C-alpha positions as CSV (number, residue, x, y, z in Angstrom):
1,M,13.6,-22.5,0.0
2,T,16.6,-21.1,-1.8
3,A,19.4,-19.3,0.1
4,L,18.0,-16.0,-1.1
5,E,14.4,-16.9,0.0
6,T,15.7,-17.9,3.4
7,F,17.5,-14.6,3.6
8,I,14.4,-12.7,2.6
9,A,12.2,-14.5,5.2
10,G,13.8,-12.9,8.2
11,L,15.2,-9.7,6.7
12,P,13.9,-6.6,8.6
13,K,11.7,-4.5,6.3
14,A,8.9,-2.0,6.2
15,E,5.7,-2.0,4.1
16,L,4.6,1.3,2.7
17,H,1.8,0.4,0.2
18,M,-0.9,-1.8,1.5
19,H,-4.7,-1.2,1.5
20,L,-6.2,-2.6,4.6
21,E,-9.5,-3.4,2.8
22,G,-7.4,-5.3,0.2
23,S,-6.2,-7.7,2.9
24,L,-9.8,-9.1,3.4
25,E,-9.3,-12.8,2.9
26,P,-12.3,-14.8,1.8
27,E,-12.3,-16.8,5.1
28,L,-12.6,-13.6,7.1
29,M,-15.1,-12.2,4.7
30,F,-17.4,-15.2,5.3
31,A,-16.9,-15.0,9.1
32,I,-17.8,-11.3,9.3
33,A,-20.7,-11.8,6.9
34,R,-22.1,-14.5,9.2
35,R,-21.5,-12.3,12.3
36,N,-23.3,-9.3,10.7
37,K,-25.9,-11.4,8.8
38,V,-24.9,-9.9,5.5
39,D,-25.5,-11.6,2.2
40,I,-22.5,-12.0,0.0
41,P,-22.3,-12.9,-3.7
42,F,-20.4,-16.1,-3.1
43,K,-21.5,-19.5,-1.9
44,T,-18.1,-20.8,-0.8
45,V,-14.6,-19.5,0.0
46,E,-13.4,-21.3,-3.1
47,A,-16.0,-19.4,-5.2
48,A,-14.8,-16.2,-3.8
49,R,-11.2,-17.0,-4.6
50,A,-12.2,-18.0,-8.1
51,A,-13.9,-14.6,-8.5
52,Y,-10.5,-12.9,-7.8
53,D,-9.8,-13.2,-11.5
54,F,-9.4,-9.9,-13.3
55,S,-7.2,-8.3,-16.0
56,N,-7.3,-4.6,-15.2
57,L,-7.7,-2.2,-12.3
58,Q,-11.3,-1.4,-12.8
59,D,-12.4,-5.1,-12.8
60,F,-10.5,-5.5,-9.6
61,L,-12.1,-2.5,-8.0
62,D,-15.6,-3.7,-8.8
63,I,-15.1,-6.9,-6.8
64,Y,-13.1,-5.1,-4.1
65,Y,-16.0,-2.7,-3.3
66,R,-18.5,-5.5,-3.3
67,S,-16.4,-7.5,-0.8
68,T,-16.0,-4.7,1.6
69,D,-19.7,-4.4,2.1
70,V,-19.5,-7.0,4.9
71,L,-17.5,-4.5,7.0
72,R,-20.0,-2.8,9.3
73,T,-18.8,-2.6,12.9
74,E,-15.7,-1.4,14.8
75,A,-14.9,-5.0,15.6
76,D,-14.9,-5.8,11.8
77,F,-12.3,-3.2,11.1
78,H,-10.3,-4.2,14.1
79,D,-10.3,-7.9,13.0
80,L,-9.4,-7.0,9.4
81,T,-6.4,-4.9,10.5
82,A,-5.3,-7.3,13.2
83,A,-5.2,-10.2,10.7
84,Y,-3.0,-8.2,8.3
85,L,-0.7,-7.1,11.1
86,A,-0.1,-10.7,12.3
87,R,0.6,-11.8,8.7
88,V,3.1,-9.0,7.9
89,A,4.9,-9.4,11.2
90,A,5.5,-13.0,10.3
91,D,7.2,-11.7,7.1
92,G,9.8,-9.8,9.2
93,A,8.1,-6.4,8.9
94,R,9.1,-4.0,11.7
95,H,7.1,-1.0,10.5
96,V,4.0,-0.5,8.2
97,E,2.3,2.5,6.7
98,V,-1.1,1.4,5.6
99,F,-4.0,2.9,3.6
100,F,-7.7,2.9,4.3
101,D,-10.6,4.1,2.2
102,P,-13.2,5.8,4.5
103,Q,-15.4,6.9,1.6
104,T,-15.9,3.2,0.6
105,H,-17.6,2.8,4.0
106,T,-19.2,6.2,4.7
107,A,-21.0,5.9,1.4
108,R,-22.7,2.8,2.9
109,G,-23.7,4.6,6.0
110,V,-20.8,3.4,8.2
111,E,-19.5,6.2,10.4
112,F,-16.0,7.4,9.9
113,S,-15.3,6.9,13.6
114,T,-16.4,3.2,13.3
115,V,-13.8,2.6,10.6
116,A,-11.0,4.6,12.2
117,D,-11.5,3.4,15.8
118,G,-11.4,-0.2,14.8
119,M,-8.3,0.1,12.7
120,L,-6.5,2.3,15.2
121,S,-7.2,-0.1,18.1
122,A,-5.6,-2.9,16.1
123,L,-2.6,-0.8,15.2
124,K,-2.1,0.2,18.8
125,S,-2.2,-3.4,20.0
126,A,0.4,-4.5,17.5
127,Q,2.8,-1.8,18.7
128,Q,3.0,-3.7,22.0
129,T,4.6,-6.5,20.0
130,G,7.2,-4.1,18.4
131,L,5.5,-3.6,15.1
132,T,5.1,0.2,14.6
133,S,2.7,1.7,12.2
134,K,1.2,4.8,10.6
135,L,-2.2,5.2,9.1
136,I,-2.8,6.9,5.7
137,L,-6.3,8.2,4.7
138,C,-6.9,7.7,0.9
139,F,-9.3,9.8,-1.1
140,L,-11.2,7.9,-3.9
141,R,-10.2,9.6,-7.1
142,H,-13.3,8.6,-9.0
143,L,-15.3,10.8,-6.6
144,S,-15.2,14.6,-6.5
145,E,-12.7,16.8,-4.8
146,E,-15.7,18.1,-2.8
147,A,-16.3,14.6,-1.5
148,A,-12.6,14.4,-0.5
149,F,-13.0,17.7,1.4
150,E,-15.9,16.3,3.3
151,T,-13.8,13.2,4.2
152,L,-11.0,15.4,5.4
153,R,-13.6,17.3,7.6
154,Q,-14.8,14.0,9.1
155,A,-11.2,13.1,9.8
156,E,-10.5,16.2,11.9
157,P,-10.8,14.5,15.3
158,Y,-8.3,11.8,14.2
159,L,-5.6,13.9,12.5
160,D,-3.3,13.4,15.4
161,R,-3.4,9.7,14.6
162,I,-3.4,9.9,10.8
163,A,0.1,10.4,9.2
164,A,-0.8,11.3,5.6
165,V,-3.4,11.4,2.9
166,G,-3.2,9.5,-0.3
167,L,-5.1,9.1,-3.6
168,D,-6.3,5.7,-5.0
169,S,-9.0,4.0,-7.0
170,S,-9.5,4.3,-10.8
171,E,-6.5,6.2,-12.1
172,M,-7.4,6.7,-15.8
173,G,-9.4,9.9,-16.3
174,H,-8.8,11.2,-12.8
175,P,-5.4,13.0,-12.8
176,P,-3.8,14.1,-9.6
177,S,-4.5,17.7,-10.3
178,K,-8.2,17.1,-9.8
179,F,-7.3,17.0,-6.0
180,A,-4.9,19.9,-5.8
181,R,-6.9,22.0,-3.3
182,V,-7.7,19.2,-0.9
183,F,-4.1,18.1,-0.9
184,A,-3.0,21.6,-0.1
185,A,-5.5,21.7,2.8
186,A,-4.1,18.4,4.1
187,R,-0.6,19.8,4.0
188,E,-1.8,22.9,5.9
189,R,-3.1,20.5,8.6
190,G,0.4,18.9,9.0
191,L,-0.3,15.7,7.0
192,R,2.2,14.1,4.7
193,L,1.1,13.5,1.1
194,V,1.3,10.4,-1.2
195,A,-0.5,9.5,-4.4
196,H,-1.0,6.6,-6.7
197,A,0.4,7.7,-10.1
198,G,2.0,6.0,-13.1
199,E,0.4,2.5,-12.5
200,E,-2.1,2.6,-15.4
201,G,-1.9,6.4,-15.8
202,P,0.7,8.1,-18.0
203,P,4.0,9.7,-16.9
204,A,2.1,13.1,-17.1
205,Y,0.2,11.9,-14.0
206,V,3.5,11.4,-12.1
207,W,4.6,14.9,-13.1
208,E,1.3,16.3,-11.7
209,A,1.7,14.3,-8.4
210,L,5.1,15.9,-8.0
211,D,4.5,19.5,-9.2
212,V,0.8,20.0,-8.5
213,L,0.2,17.9,-5.4
214,H,3.8,18.1,-4.1
215,V,3.8,14.5,-2.8
216,D,6.3,13.2,-0.3
217,R,6.1,9.7,-1.8
218,L,4.9,8.2,-5.0
219,D,2.8,5.0,-5.1
220,H,3.5,2.7,-8.0
221,G,5.3,5.0,-10.5
222,N,6.2,2.2,-13.0
223,R,5.4,4.3,-16.0
224,S,7.9,7.0,-14.9
225,L,10.5,5.0,-16.7
226,E,8.9,5.9,-20.0
227,D,10.1,9.5,-19.5
228,A,13.9,9.8,-19.1
229,A,13.6,13.3,-17.7
230,L,11.1,12.2,-15.2
231,A,13.2,9.2,-14.1
232,E,16.2,11.6,-13.6
233,R,14.0,13.9,-11.6
234,L,12.9,11.1,-9.3
235,V,16.5,10.0,-8.8
236,R,17.7,13.5,-8.1
237,D,14.9,14.1,-5.5
238,Q,15.3,10.6,-4.0
239,M,11.6,10.2,-4.3
240,T,10.5,6.9,-2.9
241,L,8.4,4.6,-5.2
242,T,6.2,2.1,-3.5
243,V,6.3,-0.7,-6.1
244,C,3.9,-3.7,-5.9
245,P,5.2,-6.6,-8.1
246,L,2.4,-9.1,-7.7
247,S,-0.2,-6.4,-8.1
248,N,1.4,-5.3,-11.4
249,L,1.4,-8.9,-12.6
250,K,-2.2,-9.6,-11.6
251,L,-3.5,-6.4,-13.1
252,C,-1.5,-6.9,-16.3
253,V,0.7,-3.8,-15.8
254,V,3.5,-6.3,-16.7
255,K,3.0,-9.3,-18.9
256,D,5.2,-11.5,-16.7
257,M,7.5,-11.0,-13.7
258,A,10.6,-11.2,-15.9
259,A,9.4,-8.0,-17.5
260,H,9.0,-6.1,-14.3
261,P,11.0,-2.9,-14.1
262,L,12.1,-3.3,-10.5
263,K,15.7,-4.2,-11.3
264,K,16.0,-1.4,-13.8
265,M,14.7,1.0,-11.2
266,L,17.4,0.0,-8.8
267,A,20.1,0.2,-11.5
268,L,18.9,3.8,-12.3
269,G,19.2,4.8,-8.7
270,L,15.5,5.1,-8.0
271,R,14.5,4.6,-4.4
272,A,12.2,1.7,-5.1
273,T,10.5,-0.4,-2.5
274,V,8.6,-3.7,-2.5
275,N,5.0,-3.9,-1.2
276,S,1.9,-6.1,-1.5
277,D,-0.9,-3.5,-2.4
278,D,-4.0,-5.7,-2.0
279,P,-2.6,-9.1,-0.9
280,A,-5.8,-11.0,-0.5
281,Y,-6.6,-10.3,-4.2
282,F,-3.2,-10.3,-5.8
283,G,-1.8,-13.6,-4.5
284,G,0.8,-12.6,-1.9
285,Y,1.9,-10.7,1.1
286,L,5.1,-8.8,1.6
287,N,7.6,-11.7,1.4
288,D,5.7,-13.3,-1.5
289,N,6.4,-10.1,-3.4
290,Y,10.0,-10.1,-2.5
291,R,10.4,-13.7,-3.5
292,A,8.5,-13.3,-6.8
293,A,10.4,-10.2,-7.8
294,A,13.8,-11.7,-6.8
295,A,13.1,-14.9,-8.9
296,G,11.4,-13.0,-11.8
297,V,14.1,-10.4,-12.5
298,G,17.1,-12.0,-10.9
299,L,17.7,-9.8,-7.9
300,T,20.9,-10.2,-6.1
301,R,21.1,-10.3,-2.3
302,D,22.6,-6.8,-2.3
303,E,19.6,-5.5,-4.3
304,V,17.2,-7.2,-1.9
305,V,19.0,-5.5,1.0
306,Q,18.8,-2.1,-0.8
307,L,15.0,-2.6,-1.3
308,A,14.7,-3.3,2.5
309,K,16.8,-0.2,3.3
310,N,14.7,1.9,0.9
311,S,11.6,0.8,2.7
312,F,12.8,2.5,5.9
313,L,14.4,5.5,4.1
314,G,11.1,6.1,2.4
315,S,9.0,5.8,5.5
316,F,7.6,8.7,7.6
317,L,9.6,7.5,10.6
318,D,11.9,10.0,12.3
319,G,15.6,10.0,11.6
320,P,16.8,8.0,14.7
321,S,14.2,5.3,14.1
322,I,15.3,5.0,10.5
323,L,18.9,4.7,11.5
324,R,18.1,2.0,14.0
325,H,16.3,-0.1,11.4
326,L,19.2,0.4,8.9
327,K,21.6,-0.9,11.5
328,D,19.3,-3.9,12.2
329,I,19.5,-4.7,8.5
330,D,23.3,-4.5,8.5
331,A,23.4,-6.7,11.5
332,Y,21.1,-9.3,10.0
333,T,23.0,-9.3,6.7
334,A,26.3,-9.7,8.5
335,K,25.1,-13.0,10.0
336,F,24.7,-14.4,6.5
337,S,28.1,-13.2,5.2
């Protein structure tokens, strides 16, 4: 490894944009399919990996939803979550805030409680190793707001263990404003708010996420740079952007990593962070994204440190916890000086 890659490997960091269902590796998919006696559309692990070839968000989502069909029991959701947590801990992560898509499963007849209990049990176990976490319930934006309200109702018994609600799935044609009322209802219940916007959707979707949904954090946000006034607003508000470099490359949001806007975001003063999105499908976990971005756009060590600090500053941790992590980053950096 290069000196910077070595530095990245142990750098304390948080991950704020990762879909648990998107960490379903083919090997685990096959194991769970055998356990549940579920047919899957792939004959081998290699065939499954070969199928992870797509050029846009919708093509990815089509295979993503087919793959999650193997997840049926609480043990399945526990094993899925535990596998991700072990992997991200090895990348130096100290804290994660992870998404899950209950509607993907309840539409197949899986109970909300089955999904939540499995994931929460794995998150709780990981906390005993020092990896803290928060769970974010995402609404599928290609479904109706009424369906989102029903999901929020199903989540009521778990709201003390769910930190926020988010908005994901097909962005184009489903603006954030479509979910204004359910986001307001979530806020009334004490939940934080995040939303995918400005990945494939236009800057107007980012404005809606800010001014209609009143989000606390913006997921992706790449296309915000197309609107100078919007970028200035994001800097002024210190709005965190959860950027996903390898996802952007795989889904052709950028043509190559050298064209990624991450370095420009930092130069503008945006609170950008690095995350893996759906690592089983997009070719890399947290440190893979740091390394790819660093090599692709020529990040300096100071910029890498700023990204790691931003990941805690943009988290939903309390102030003392954030400060502790920032001090850990400074201590780690000092060892390399």
